[in-house]
C-alpha positions in Angstrom: -13.8 -41.8 -30.4 -17.0 -42.2 -28.0 -15.8 -45.7 -27.8 -12.5 -45.0 -26.1 -13.7 -42.7 -24.3 -16.8 -44.9 -22.8 -14.1 -47.3 -22.3 -11.2 -44.9 -20.8 -14.4 -44.7 -17.9 -14.8 -48.3 -17.4 -11.2 -48.3 -17.0 -11.0 -45.9 -14.2 -14.3 -47.2 -12.9 -12.8 -50.3 -12.6 -9.6 -49.3 -10.9 -11.7 -47.0 -8.6 -13.7 -50.3 -7.5 -10.4 -52.1 -6.7 -9.3 -49.4 -5.1 -12.2 -49.2 -3.1 -12.4 -53.4 -2.1 -8.6 -53.1 -1.3 -8.9 -50.1 1.1 -12.0 -52.3 3.0 -10.1 -55.0 3.4 -7.0 -53.4 4.8 -7.0 -49.8 5.1 -3.0 -49.6 6.3 -2.2 -52.4 3.4 -3.7 -50.0 1.4 -1.8 -46.8 2.5 1.7 -48.5 2.0 0.7 -49.6 -1.3 -0.5 -46.4 -2.4 3.0 -44.2 -1.2 5.4 -47.2 -2.4 3.8 -47.0 -5.9 4.3 -43.2 -5.3 7.7 -44.0 -4.6 8.5 -45.8 -7.4 6.8 -43.9 -10.0 9.0 -40.6 -8.5 12.5 -43.1 -8.0 13.4 -42.7 -11.9 12.6 -39.1 -12.2 15.0 -38.5 -9.2 17.7 -40.8 -10.3 18.1 -39.1 -13.7 18.3 -35.4 -12.0 20.8 -36.8 -10.0 22.5 -38.3 -13.0 22.2 -35.3 -14.8 23.3 -32.9 -12.4 26.1 -35.5 -11.9 27.0 -35.1 -15.5 26.6 -31.5 -15.9 29.0 -31.1 -12.3 31.9 -33.2 -14.0 31.4 -31.6 -17.3 31.8 -28.2 -16.1 35.2 -29.6 -14.5 36.2 -30.1 -17.5 38.4 -27.3 -19.0 37.4 -28.8 -23.1 34.0 -28.3 -24.4 32.1 -31.7 -24.4 29.1 -30.8 -26.5 29.1 -33.9 -28.6 29.3 -35.9 -25.7 26.8 -34.5 -23.4 23.4 -35.7 -25.1 24.8 -39.0 -25.2 26.0 -39.1 -21.5 22.0 -37.6 -21.1 20.9 -40.4 -22.9 22.8 -43.2 -20.4 21.5 -41.4 -17.4 17.8 -41.5 -18.7 18.4 -45.4 -19.3 20.0 -45.8 -15.9 17.4 -44.1 -13.9 14.3 -46.4 -16.1 16.3 -49.6 -15.3 16.5 -48.8 -11.9 12.8 -47.6 -11.9 11.6 -50.8 -14.0 14.1 -53.2 -11.4 12.2 -51.8 -8.1 8.6 -51.6 -9.9 9.3 -54.9 -11.5 10.3 -56.2 -7.8 7.4 -54.6 -6.1 5.0 -56.1 -8.7 6.0 -59.1 -7.9 6.0 -58.8 -4.2 2.6 -57.5 -4.4 1.3 -60.8 -6.2 2.6 -63.9 -3.9 
């Protein structure tokens, strides 16, 4: 357990060291990267929430009860939102390391 904690602490120290170097080289680029990273992390959550709202609204408008289909539609919405998030994250990482 101590070994895993020490490895985690080393990882955090390495990340902080990399961030310090990146910040000292170009502050504006560093801040933009932080904001873009936050955006790409939040994007799948927002897209899932929007798809869930659309599904809920469309199921409320139907007069029949579709309780069986609702979880399946939520899973599809979750898959779509994560695919969108992974696509943008992949393009961000490709652009970052060109």
